[in-house]
C-alpha positions as CSV (number, residue, x, y, z in Angstrom):
1,X,0.1,0.0,-0.2
2,X,1.3,3.4,-0.8
3,X,2.1,5.7,1.9
4,X,0.5,9.6,1.7
5,X,3.3,12.2,2.1
6,X,2.2,14.8,4.3
7,X,2.3,18.2,2.6
8,X,3.7,21.0,5.0
9,X,1.7,24.2,5.0
10,X,4.8,26.3,3.3
11,X,5.1,23.7,0.3
12,X,1.0,24.1,0.0
13,X,1.7,27.9,-0.1
14,X,4.1,27.7,-2.7
15,X,2.2,25.4,-4.7
16,X,-0.8,27.9,-4.4
17,X,1.4,31.0,-5.4
18,X,2.9,29.1,-8.6
19,X,-0.4,28.1,-9.7
20,X,-1.7,31.5,-9.4
21,X,1.4,33.2,-11.2
22,X,1.0,30.6,-13.9
23,X,-2.7,31.5,-14.5
24,X,-1.8,35.1,-14.4
25,X,0.6,34.4,-17.0
26,X,-1.1,33.5,-20.1
27,X,-4.2,36.0,-19.0
28,X,-3.8,38.0,-22.4
29,X,-2.5,35.6,-24.8
30,X,-3.1,31.9,-25.5
31,X,-0.7,29.6,-27.1
32,X,-1.2,26.6,-29.2
33,X,1.6,24.3,-30.6
34,X,1.8,22.0,-33.1
35,X,4.3,19.8,-34.9
36,X,4.6,22.8,-37.8
37,X,3.7,25.8,-36.3
38,X,3.2,27.6,-32.9
39,X,0.3,29.8,-32.9
40,X,0.2,32.9,-30.6
41,X,-3.0,34.9,-30.3
42,X,-3.7,37.8,-28.1
43,X,-7.5,37.4,-27.5
44,X,-7.7,40.6,-24.5
45,X,-5.3,43.2,-26.2
46,X,-8.0,45.6,-27.3
47,X,-9.1,45.1,-23.6
48,X,-5.8,47.2,-22.5
49,X,-7.0,50.2,-24.9
50,X,-10.5,50.0,-23.6
51,X,-9.2,50.3,-19.8
52,X,-6.7,53.4,-21.0
53,X,-8.8,55.3,-22.6
54,X,-12.0,54.5,-19.9
55,X,-9.4,55.1,-17.2
56,X,-8.2,58.3,-18.6
57,X,-11.8,59.5,-19.1
58,X,-13.3,58.2,-15.4
59,X,-10.1,60.0,-13.6
60,X,-10.7,63.3,-15.2
61,X,-14.5,63.2,-14.4
62,X,-13.8,61.8,-11.0
63,X,-11.6,64.9,-10.2
64,X,-13.8,67.5,-11.8
65,X,-16.7,66.0,-9.9
66,X,-15.0,65.2,-6.3
67,X,-13.9,67.6,-4.5
68,X,-11.0,65.3,-3.6
69,X,-8.3,64.2,-6.1
70,X,-9.6,60.2,-6.9
71,X,-8.5,60.2,-9.9
72,X,-4.6,58.7,-8.8
73,X,-6.1,55.5,-7.7
74,X,-7.6,54.9,-11.0
75,X,-4.0,55.4,-12.4
76,X,-2.8,53.0,-9.8
77,X,-5.0,50.5,-10.7
78,X,-4.0,51.0,-14.6
79,X,-0.5,51.0,-13.6
80,X,-0.7,47.5,-12.0
81,X,-2.8,46.2,-14.9
82,X,-0.4,47.3,-17.6
83,X,3.0,45.8,-15.0
84,X,1.0,42.6,-15.8
85,X,0.3,42.8,-19.1
86,X,3.7,43.4,-19.6
87,X,5.1,40.7,-17.7
88,X,2.3,38.5,-19.3
89,X,3.2,39.2,-23.1
90,X,7.3,39.4,-22.3
91,X,8.1,35.3,-22.9
92,X,6.0,35.4,-26.4
93,X,7.1,38.8,-27.4
94,X,10.7,37.1,-27.0
95,X,9.9,34.0,-28.8
96,X,8.1,36.4,-31.9
97,X,11.3,38.5,-32.2
98,X,13.7,35.3,-32.5
99,X,11.7,33.9,-35.2
100,X,11.3,37.3,-37.2
101,X,15.0,37.5,-37.3
102,X,15.1,33.8,-38.8
103,X,12.1,35.1,-40.8
104,X,9.0,32.4,-40.2
105,X,6.8,34.8,-38.9
106,X,3.0,35.7,-40.5
107,X,0.7,38.0,-38.7
108,X,-2.7,38.3,-39.2
109,X,-5.6,40.3,-37.2
110,X,-6.2,43.3,-35.6
111,X,-5.0,44.6,-32.3
112,X,-8.3,46.5,-31.6
113,X,-10.5,43.8,-32.7
114,X,-12.2,41.1,-29.9
115,X,-13.3,39.3,-33.0
116,X,-10.3,39.3,-35.4
117,X,-7.2,38.8,-32.5
118,X,-4.0,39.8,-33.2
119,X,-2.1,36.4,-34.3
120,X,1.2,35.4,-34.8
121,X,1.8,32.1,-36.6
122,X,5.6,31.0,-36.1
123,X,6.7,28.3,-38.3
124,X,8.6,26.0,-37.1
125,X,12.2,24.3,-39.4
126,X,13.7,21.3,-39.1
127,X,17.2,21.3,-37.5
């Protein structure tokens, strides 16, 4: 009979943090890999533009309506969101940059559309 290993609290916390981190790291893109190509699709890229424009309008209106300055809280939220976005797309951007140097890349779609998302197809070459 197999013995079950007792998990320590610190181990459990570390595993939980790593799962949350992994979930956040693919928040703005999805990656599919086939034997012939790698497809990277930025599904929620228009969301960044919506948040930036909406945050700008909301912070201006909030500062005009209220007597205190609360607009900086909106910009703090936007800054955190942009930081998560930059960290999230760093890995695929690096992969795309390397493939562009070797000229194996096909880009399609629009960065402003949810229905036709910005898509990068990287062709794999035999080694």
